[in-house]
TORKOL-4160 file (C-alpha; in steps of 0.2 Angstrom, whole numbers, padded with zeros to 4 digits, m for minus):
334
<pt num="1" X="0193" Y="0050" Z="m0026"/>
<pt num="2" X="0194" Y="0034" Z="m0019"/>
<pt num="3" X="0178" Y="0039" Z="m0006"/>
<pt num="4" X="0168" Y="0041" Z="m0021"/>
<pt num="5" X="0174" Y="0022" Z="m0026"/>
<pt num="6" X="0171" Y="0016" Z="m0011"/>
<pt num="7" X="0152" Y="0021" Z="m0014"/>
<pt num="8" X="0150" Y="0014" Z="m0030"/>
<pt num="9" X="0157" Y="m0004" Z="m0027"/>
<pt num="10" X="0143" Y="m0002" Z="m0012"/>
<pt num="11" X="0128" Y="0000" Z="m0026"/>
<pt num="12" X="0135" Y="m0013" Z="m0038"/>
<pt num="13" X="0120" Y="m0017" Z="m0051"/>
<pt num="14" X="0115" Y="m0034" Z="m0060"/>
<pt num="15" X="0110" Y="m0031" Z="m0078"/>
<pt num="16" X="0092" Y="m0035" Z="m0079"/>
<pt num="17" X="0097" Y="m0052" Z="m0085"/>
<pt num="18" X="0105" Y="m0057" Z="m0071"/>
<pt num="19" X="0092" Y="m0048" Z="m0058"/>
<pt num="20" X="0077" Y="m0058" Z="m0067"/>
<pt num="21" X="0089" Y="m0075" Z="m0065"/>
<pt num="22" X="0092" Y="m0070" Z="m0046"/>
<pt num="23" X="0072" Y="m0070" Z="m0045"/>
<pt num="24" X="0062" Y="m0075" Z="m0030"/>
<pt num="25" X="0059" Y="m0093" Z="m0030"/>
<pt num="26" X="0040" Y="m0093" Z="m0030"/>
<pt num="27" X="0040" Y="m0113" Z="m0023"/>
<pt num="28" X="0029" Y="m0123" Z="m0015"/>
<pt num="29" X="0012" Y="m0113" Z="m0011"/>
<pt num="30" X="m0003" Y="m0120" Z="m0015"/>
<pt num="31" X="m0014" Y="m0104" Z="m0019"/>
<pt num="32" X="m0029" Y="m0100" Z="m0010"/>
<pt num="33" X="m0045" Y="m0097" Z="m0019"/>
<pt num="34" X="m0053" Y="m0080" Z="m0012"/>
<pt num="35" X="m0073" Y="m0084" Z="m0005"/>
<pt num="36" X="m0080" Y="m0072" Z="m0020"/>
<pt num="37" X="m0072" Y="m0064" Z="m0035"/>
<pt num="38" X="m0077" Y="m0046" Z="m0044"/>
<pt num="39" X="m0079" Y="m0032" Z="m0032"/>
<pt num="40" X="m0088" Y="m0028" Z="m0017"/>
<pt num="41" X="m0092" Y="m0010" Z="m0009"/>
<pt num="42" X="m0091" Y="m0009" Z="0010"/>
<pt num="43" X="m0101" Y="0008" Z="0015"/>
<pt num="44" X="m0100" Y="0013" Z="0034"/>
<pt num="45" X="m0091" Y="0004" Z="0042"/>
<pt num="46" X="m0090" Y="0011" Z="0060"/>
<pt num="47" X="m0077" Y="0023" Z="0065"/>
<pt num="48" X="m0078" Y="0018" Z="0081"/>
<pt num="49" X="m0072" Y="m0001" Z="0073"/>
<pt num="50" X="m0059" Y="0010" Z="0066"/>
<pt num="51" X="m0051" Y="0018" Z="0080"/>
<pt num="52" X="m0045" Y="0000" Z="0090"/>
<pt num="53" X="m0035" Y="m0001" Z="0076"/>
<pt num="54" X="m0025" Y="0016" Z="0072"/>
<pt num="55" X="m0007" Y="0015" Z="0074"/>
<pt num="56" X="0000" Y="0031" Z="0085"/>
<pt num="57" X="0017" Y="0033" Z="0082"/>
<pt num="58" X="0015" Y="0040" Z="0065"/>
<pt num="59" X="0002" Y="0054" Z="0070"/>
<pt num="60" X="0017" Y="0059" Z="0085"/>
<pt num="61" X="0027" Y="0062" Z="0070"/>
<pt num="62" X="0016" Y="0073" Z="0062"/>
<pt num="63" X="0019" Y="0083" Z="0075"/>
<pt num="64" X="0036" Y="0083" Z="0073"/>
<pt num="65" X="0037" Y="0072" Z="0090"/>
<pt num="66" X="0049" Y="0058" Z="0086"/>
<pt num="67" X="0047" Y="0042" Z="0096"/>
<pt num="68" X="0038" Y="0028" Z="0097"/>
<pt num="69" X="0017" Y="0027" Z="0106"/>
<pt num="70" X="0016" Y="0023" Z="0120"/>
<pt num="71" X="0034" Y="0026" Z="0126"/>
<pt num="72" X="0033" Y="0043" Z="0120"/>
<pt num="73" X="0019" Y="0047" Z="0133"/>
<pt num="74" X="0035" Y="0047" Z="0147"/>
<pt num="75" X="0047" Y="0053" Z="0138"/>
<pt num="76" X="0057" Y="0065" Z="0150"/>
<pt num="77" X="0059" Y="0078" Z="0137"/>
<pt num="78" X="0040" Y="0078" Z="0125"/>
<pt num="79" X="0032" Y="0067" Z="0139"/>
<pt num="80" X="0022" Y="0082" Z="0145"/>
<pt num="81" X="0018" Y="0088" Z="0127"/>
<pt num="82" X="0014" Y="0071" Z="0120"/>
<pt num="83" X="0003" Y="0068" Z="0135"/>
<pt num="84" X="m0007" Y="0084" Z="0130"/>
<pt num="85" X="m0010" Y="0080" Z="0112"/>
<pt num="86" X="m0015" Y="0065" Z="0115"/>
<pt num="87" X="m0028" Y="0069" Z="0128"/>
<pt num="88" X="m0034" Y="0082" Z="0112"/>
<pt num="89" X="m0032" Y="0070" Z="0098"/>
<pt num="90" X="m0043" Y="0058" Z="0112"/>
<pt num="91" X="m0056" Y="0074" Z="0113"/>
<pt num="92" X="m0057" Y="0074" Z="0095"/>
<pt num="93" X="m0057" Y="0057" Z="0092"/>
<pt num="94" X="m0074" Y="0054" Z="0103"/>
<pt num="95" X="m0082" Y="0070" Z="0095"/>
<pt num="96" X="m0078" Y="0064" Z="0075"/>
<pt num="97" X="m0089" Y="0047" Z="0081"/>
<pt num="98" X="m0103" Y="0053" Z="0090"/>
<pt num="99" X="m0104" Y="0066" Z="0079"/>
<pt num="100" X="m0102" Y="0057" Z="0065"/>
<pt num="101" X="m0090" Y="0072" Z="0056"/>
<pt num="102" X="m0085" Y="0059" Z="0044"/>
<pt num="103" X="m0088" Y="0043" Z="0033"/>
<pt num="104" X="m0081" Y="0028" Z="0028"/>
<pt num="105" X="m0082" Y="0019" Z="0013"/>
<pt num="106" X="m0072" Y="0006" Z="0005"/>
<pt num="107" X="m0073" Y="m0007" Z="m0011"/>
<pt num="108" X="m0061" Y="m0023" Z="m0013"/>
<pt num="109" X="m0058" Y="m0035" Z="m0026"/>
<pt num="110" X="m0052" Y="m0052" Z="m0032"/>
<pt num="111" X="m0046" Y="m0057" Z="m0048"/>
<pt num="112" X="m0039" Y="m0073" Z="m0057"/>
<pt num="113" X="m0020" Y="m0070" Z="m0058"/>
<pt num="114" X="m0005" Y="m0075" Z="m0065"/>
<pt num="115" X="0014" Y="m0068" Z="m0065"/>
<pt num="116" X="0021" Y="m0068" Z="m0084"/>
<pt num="117" X="0040" Y="m0061" Z="m0080"/>
<pt num="118" X="0039" Y="m0047" Z="m0071"/>
<pt num="119" X="0022" Y="m0042" Z="m0075"/>
<pt num="120" X="0005" Y="m0050" Z="m0065"/>
<pt num="121" X="m0009" Y="m0052" Z="m0079"/>
<pt num="122" X="m0028" Y="m0052" Z="m0073"/>
<pt num="123" X="m0039" Y="m0061" Z="m0082"/>
<pt num="124" X="m0059" Y="m0061" Z="m0086"/>
<pt num="125" X="m0063" Y="m0075" Z="m0076"/>
<pt num="126" X="m0058" Y="m0093" Z="m0071"/>
<pt num="127" X="m0055" Y="m0101" Z="m0085"/>
<pt num="128" X="m0040" Y="m0087" Z="m0089"/>
<pt num="129" X="m0041" Y="m0087" Z="m0107"/>
<pt num="130" X="m0047" Y="m0067" Z="m0107"/>
<pt num="131" X="m0035" Y="m0056" Z="m0101"/>
<pt num="132" X="m0042" Y="m0042" Z="m0091"/>
<pt num="133" X="m0027" Y="m0031" Z="m0085"/>
<pt num="134" X="m0009" Y="m0031" Z="m0086"/>
<pt num="135" X="m0001" Y="m0023" Z="m0070"/>
<pt num="136" X="0019" Y="m0020" Z="m0073"/>
<pt num="137" X="0031" Y="m0023" Z="m0059"/>
<pt num="138" X="0050" Y="m0017" Z="m0056"/>
<pt num="139" X="0063" Y="m0028" Z="m0052"/>
<pt num="140" X="0077" Y="m0026" Z="m0039"/>
<pt num="141" X="0095" Y="m0021" Z="m0048"/>
<pt num="142" X="0106" Y="m0020" Z="m0033"/>
<pt num="143" X="0120" Y="m0034" Z="m0030"/>
<pt num="144" X="0112" Y="m0045" Z="m0017"/>
<pt num="145" X="0122" Y="m0054" Z="m0004"/>
<pt num="146" X="0122" Y="m0073" Z="m0006"/>
<pt num="147" X="0105" Y="m0081" Z="m0007"/>
<pt num="148" X="0097" Y="m0065" Z="m0005"/>
<pt num="149" X="0083" Y="m0064" Z="m0022"/>
<pt num="150" X="0080" Y="m0050" Z="m0032"/>
<pt num="151" X="0061" Y="m0043" Z="m0027"/>
<pt num="152" X="0048" Y="m0042" Z="m0040"/>
<pt num="153" X="0029" Y="m0037" Z="m0033"/>
<pt num="154" X="0028" Y="m0052" Z="m0049"/>
<pt num="155" X="0038" Y="m0066" Z="m0040"/>
<pt num="156" X="0022" Y="m0067" Z="m0027"/>
<pt num="157" X="0008" Y="m0074" Z="m0038"/>
<pt num="158" X="0012" Y="m0091" Z="m0047"/>
<pt num="159" X="0018" Y="m0092" Z="m0064"/>
<pt num="160" X="0010" Y="m0096" Z="m0080"/>
<pt num="161" X="0016" Y="m0111" Z="m0083"/>
<pt num="162" X="0018" Y="m0114" Z="m0064"/>
<pt num="163" X="m0002" Y="m0124" Z="m0068"/>
<pt num="164" X="m0007" Y="m0117" Z="m0050"/>
<pt num="165" X="m0022" Y="m0105" Z="m0053"/>
<pt num="166" X="m0019" Y="m0088" Z="m0041"/>
<pt num="167" X="m0028" Y="m0074" Z="m0037"/>
<pt num="168" X="m0026" Y="m0054" Z="m0036"/>
<pt num="169" X="m0033" Y="m0044" Z="m0024"/>
<pt num="170" X="m0037" Y="m0024" Z="m0024"/>
<pt num="171" X="m0042" Y="m0013" Z="m0010"/>
<pt num="172" X="m0046" Y="0006" Z="m0009"/>
<pt num="173" X="m0051" Y="0015" Z="0009"/>
<pt num="174" X="m0058" Y="0032" Z="0012"/>
<pt num="175" X="m0061" Y="0040" Z="0030"/>
<pt num="176" X="m0060" Y="0059" Z="0022"/>
<pt num="177" X="m0078" Y="0061" Z="0016"/>
<pt num="178" X="m0089" Y="0078" Z="0026"/>
<pt num="179" X="m0069" Y="0080" Z="0030"/>
<pt num="180" X="m0072" Y="0098" Z="0021"/>
<pt num="181" X="m0088" Y="0103" Z="0028"/>
<pt num="182" X="m0077" Y="0102" Z="0047"/>
<pt num="183" X="m0059" Y="0110" Z="0038"/>
<pt num="184" X="m0069" Y="0124" Z="0031"/>
<pt num="185" X="m0078" Y="0129" Z="0049"/>
<pt num="186" X="m0060" Y="0129" Z="0056"/>
<pt num="187" X="m0053" Y="0139" Z="0044"/>
<pt num="188" X="m0069" Y="0151" Z="0048"/>
<pt num="189" X="m0065" Y="0151" Z="0067"/>
<pt num="190" X="m0045" Y="0152" Z="0064"/>
<pt num="191" X="m0043" Y="0137" Z="0072"/>
<pt num="192" X="m0029" Y="0130" Z="0064"/>
<pt num="193" X="m0022" Y="0117" Z="0078"/>
<pt num="194" X="m0039" Y="0109" Z="0074"/>
<pt num="195" X="m0038" Y="0108" Z="0056"/>
<pt num="196" X="m0022" Y="0100" Z="0057"/>
<pt num="197" X="m0029" Y="0090" Z="0071"/>
<pt num="198" X="m0044" Y="0083" Z="0061"/>
<pt num="199" X="m0033" Y="0080" Z="0046"/>
<pt num="200" X="m0019" Y="0069" Z="0057"/>
<pt num="201" X="m0035" Y="0058" Z="0062"/>
<pt num="202" X="m0044" Y="0057" Z="0046"/>
<pt num="203" X="m0025" Y="0050" Z="0039"/>
<pt num="204" X="m0023" Y="0039" Z="0055"/>
<pt num="205" X="m0042" Y="0032" Z="0052"/>
<pt num="206" X="m0039" Y="0030" Z="0036"/>
<pt num="207" X="m0024" Y="0021" Z="0039"/>
<pt num="208" X="m0034" Y="0010" Z="0053"/>
<pt num="209" X="m0047" Y="0006" Z="0040"/>
<pt num="210" X="m0033" Y="m0003" Z="0028"/>
<pt num="211" X="m0026" Y="m0012" Z="0042"/>
<pt num="212" X="m0042" Y="m0018" Z="0048"/>
<pt num="213" X="m0049" Y="m0022" Z="0030"/>
<pt num="214" X="m0032" Y="m0032" Z="0027"/>
<pt num="215" X="m0037" Y="m0044" Z="0044"/>
<pt num="216" X="m0055" Y="m0047" Z="0038"/>
<pt num="217" X="m0049" Y="m0053" Z="0018"/>
<pt num="218" X="m0035" Y="m0062" Z="0029"/>
<pt num="219" X="m0049" Y="m0072" Z="0039"/>
<pt num="220" X="m0064" Y="m0071" Z="0029"/>
<pt num="221" X="m0065" Y="m0063" Z="0011"/>
<pt num="222" X="m0050" Y="m0071" Z="0005"/>
<pt num="223" X="m0048" Y="m0084" Z="0021"/>
<pt num="224" X="m0030" Y="m0090" Z="0018"/>
<pt num="225" X="m0028" Y="m0086" Z="0036"/>
<pt num="226" X="m0043" Y="m0090" Z="0044"/>
<pt num="227" X="m0036" Y="m0095" Z="0062"/>
<pt num="228" X="m0025" Y="m0078" Z="0062"/>
<pt num="229" X="m0024" Y="m0073" Z="0080"/>
<pt num="230" X="m0013" Y="m0055" Z="0081"/>
<pt num="231" X="m0016" Y="m0041" Z="0095"/>
<pt num="232" X="m0014" Y="m0022" Z="0088"/>
<pt num="233" X="0004" Y="m0023" Z="0092"/>
<pt num="234" X="0007" Y="m0038" Z="0080"/>
<pt num="235" X="m0004" Y="m0029" Z="0067"/>
<pt num="236" X="0006" Y="m0015" Z="0067"/>
<pt num="237" X="0024" Y="m0025" Z="0065"/>
<pt num="238" X="0016" Y="m0036" Z="0051"/>
<pt num="239" X="0017" Y="m0052" Z="0060"/>
<pt num="240" X="0004" Y="m0059" Z="0048"/>
<pt num="241" X="0003" Y="m0067" Z="0031"/>
<pt num="242" X="0004" Y="m0056" Z="0016"/>
<pt num="243" X="0007" Y="m0037" Z="0011"/>
<pt num="244" X="m0005" Y="m0023" Z="0005"/>
<pt num="245" X="0007" Y="m0013" Z="m0007"/>
<pt num="246" X="0002" Y="0004" Z="m0012"/>
<pt num="247" X="0006" Y="0010" Z="m0030"/>
<pt num="248" X="0017" Y="0025" Z="m0027"/>
<pt num="249" X="0027" Y="0016" Z="m0012"/>
<pt num="250" X="0044" Y="0007" Z="m0013"/>
<pt num="251" X="0039" Y="m0009" Z="m0020"/>
<pt num="252" X="0029" Y="m0003" Z="m0033"/>
<pt num="253" X="0035" Y="0016" Z="m0036"/>
<pt num="254" X="0024" Y="0019" Z="m0053"/>
<pt num="255" X="0012" Y="0030" Z="m0049"/>
<pt num="256" X="0001" Y="0029" Z="m0064"/>
<pt num="257" X="0000" Y="0009" Z="m0059"/>
<pt num="258" X="m0015" Y="0016" Z="m0049"/>
<pt num="259" X="m0027" Y="0021" Z="m0063"/>
<pt num="260" X="m0026" Y="0001" Z="m0066"/>
<pt num="261" X="m0031" Y="m0002" Z="m0048"/>
<pt num="262" X="m0045" Y="0013" Z="m0050"/>
<pt num="263" X="m0053" Y="0005" Z="m0066"/>
<pt num="264" X="m0053" Y="m0012" Z="m0059"/>
<pt num="265" X="m0063" Y="m0007" Z="m0043"/>
<pt num="266" X="m0073" Y="0008" Z="m0051"/>
<pt num="267" X="m0066" Y="0015" Z="m0035"/>
<pt num="268" X="m0071" Y="0034" Z="m0039"/>
<pt num="269" X="m0091" Y="0027" Z="m0043"/>
<pt num="270" X="m0089" Y="0017" Z="m0028"/>
<pt num="271" X="m0083" Y="0027" Z="m0016"/>
<pt num="272" X="m0078" Y="0043" Z="m0021"/>
<pt num="273" X="m0061" Y="0047" Z="m0022"/>
<pt num="274" X="m0053" Y="0052" Z="m0034"/>
<pt num="275" X="m0038" Y="0053" Z="m0044"/>
<pt num="276" X="m0031" Y="0069" Z="m0047"/>
<pt num="277" X="m0018" Y="0072" Z="m0063"/>
<pt num="278" X="m0003" Y="0067" Z="m0050"/>
<pt num="279" X="m0010" Y="0052" Z="m0048"/>
<pt num="280" X="m0013" Y="0059" Z="m0030"/>
<pt num="281" X="m0030" Y="0052" Z="m0021"/>
<pt num="282" X="m0042" Y="0067" Z="m0017"/>
<pt num="283" X="m0049" Y="0066" Z="m0001"/>
<pt num="284" X="m0031" Y="0064" Z="0006"/>
<pt num="285" X="m0037" Y="0053" Z="0020"/>
<pt num="286" X="m0038" Y="0037" Z="0008"/>
<pt num="287" X="m0027" Y="0022" Z="0006"/>
<pt num="288" X="m0026" Y="0011" Z="m0011"/>
<pt num="289" X="m0016" Y="m0004" Z="m0015"/>
<pt num="290" X="m0012" Y="m0024" Z="m0020"/>
<pt num="291" X="m0016" Y="m0040" Z="m0008"/>
<pt num="292" X="m0005" Y="m0053" Z="m0008"/>
<pt num="293" X="m0008" Y="m0070" Z="m0001"/>
<pt num="294" X="0011" Y="m0078" Z="m0004"/>
<pt num="295" X="0017" Y="m0084" Z="0013"/>
<pt num="296" X="0034" Y="m0076" Z="0011"/>
<pt num="297" X="0027" Y="m0061" Z="0002"/>
<pt num="298" X="0036" Y="m0046" Z="0008"/>
<pt num="299" X="0039" Y="m0027" Z="0006"/>
<pt num="300" X="0056" Y="m0022" Z="m0003"/>
<pt num="301" X="0059" Y="m0006" Z="m0009"/>
<pt num="302" X="0065" Y="m0007" Z="m0028"/>
<pt num="303" X="0078" Y="0006" Z="m0026"/>
<pt num="304" X="0091" Y="0011" Z="m0042"/>
<pt num="305" X="0084" Y="0005" Z="m0060"/>
<pt num="306" X="0096" Y="0005" Z="m0073"/>
<pt num="307" X="0094" Y="0011" Z="m0091"/>
<pt num="308" X="0091" Y="m0009" Z="m0098"/>
<pt num="309" X="0074" Y="m0009" Z="m0086"/>
<pt num="310" X="0069" Y="0007" Z="m0088"/>
<pt num="311" X="0068" Y="0003" Z="m0107"/>
<pt num="312" X="0061" Y="m0014" Z="m0104"/>
<pt num="313" X="0049" Y="m0006" Z="m0092"/>
<pt num="314" X="0043" Y="0007" Z="m0107"/>
<pt num="315" X="0041" Y="m0007" Z="m0118"/>
<pt num="316" X="0030" Y="m0017" Z="m0107"/>
<pt num="317" X="0019" Y="m0003" Z="m0103"/>
<pt num="318" X="0019" Y="0005" Z="m0121"/>
<pt num="319" X="0027" Y="0021" Z="m0116"/>
<pt num="320" X="0042" Y="0029" Z="m0121"/>
<pt num="321" X="0057" Y="0028" Z="m0110"/>
<pt num="322" X="0056" Y="0050" Z="m0107"/>
<pt num="323" X="0039" Y="0044" Z="m0099"/>
<pt num="324" X="0044" Y="0031" Z="m0089"/>
<pt num="325" X="0058" Y="0039" Z="m0081"/>
<pt num="326" X="0049" Y="0056" Z="m0076"/>
<pt num="327" X="0038" Y="0044" Z="m0067"/>
<pt num="328" X="0053" Y="0035" Z="m0061"/>
<pt num="329" X="0065" Y="0047" Z="m0059"/>
<pt num="330" X="0069" Y="0046" Z="m0040"/>
<pt num="331" X="0074" Y="0028" Z="m0046"/>
<pt num="332" X="0084" Y="0029" Z="m0061"/>
<pt num="333" X="0103" Y="0023" Z="m0060"/>
<pt num="334" X="0112" Y="0038" Z="m0069"/>
């Protein structure tokens, strides 16, 4: 049918070769060397610090209340309910902090890195002679408007042949240590409301930790944006330089790459966050991802990839196409 044709026309795909020719031009950036290389463990960042970085809008979404904070508190339909929920959340947050229900842990690391096509090569040291790890990334294949590149995360790291030494960062944070004991208590008391509330707050605190730590990285540990001065509203709107994409999310949808991040940072030993067989993090109130510093780096959705890229990706990763497709099933264009 014509309708079907219209839909097909809308999602025209480039071949992998064409998409690569339309890559983002890494260009004129002079990469900044982080203040240290290797890893750093951060134990016990105070929850009071993190609470200031909470983005409350997704908190209300957890309770199936649509609307953005703080406007939702004055909403004609759900404002009253939202205000009550917010008051309860604030009261529990005070308890979490005062009675130390939760413990925070984090690990970050910086590594010499260069891009090699759609991959990012990490090196053992700054001589860049010995490869330590290779991160495999996917490139957008949908046909773009003229002047719009087909992005791949590797585009934001200086190419091997650029002669510019670049770096990549990685992080893992949790605010979920100690949550099980409290959840079991609420379960014994048949207090579902408090259990859901605690999980929701622990999740918000984990995201707040990722936000706070990213700021410290930009200003101090990596230090490429020492003069940055944003309020929390601007932070939530990502008005800063650099990104922190998480494996399993739209820009890098392959969850299995998380295993490399966990090995590089020795995450489980350093934070007690574990990876399940399906590459979910446990405890659930945890966030992990990569740090990119390029001023033009941005989040994007890989979208649908074609069989040519699937085959190429599987080959680079050293796995079968079937296995690659299993992890990327939502992204493979049939």
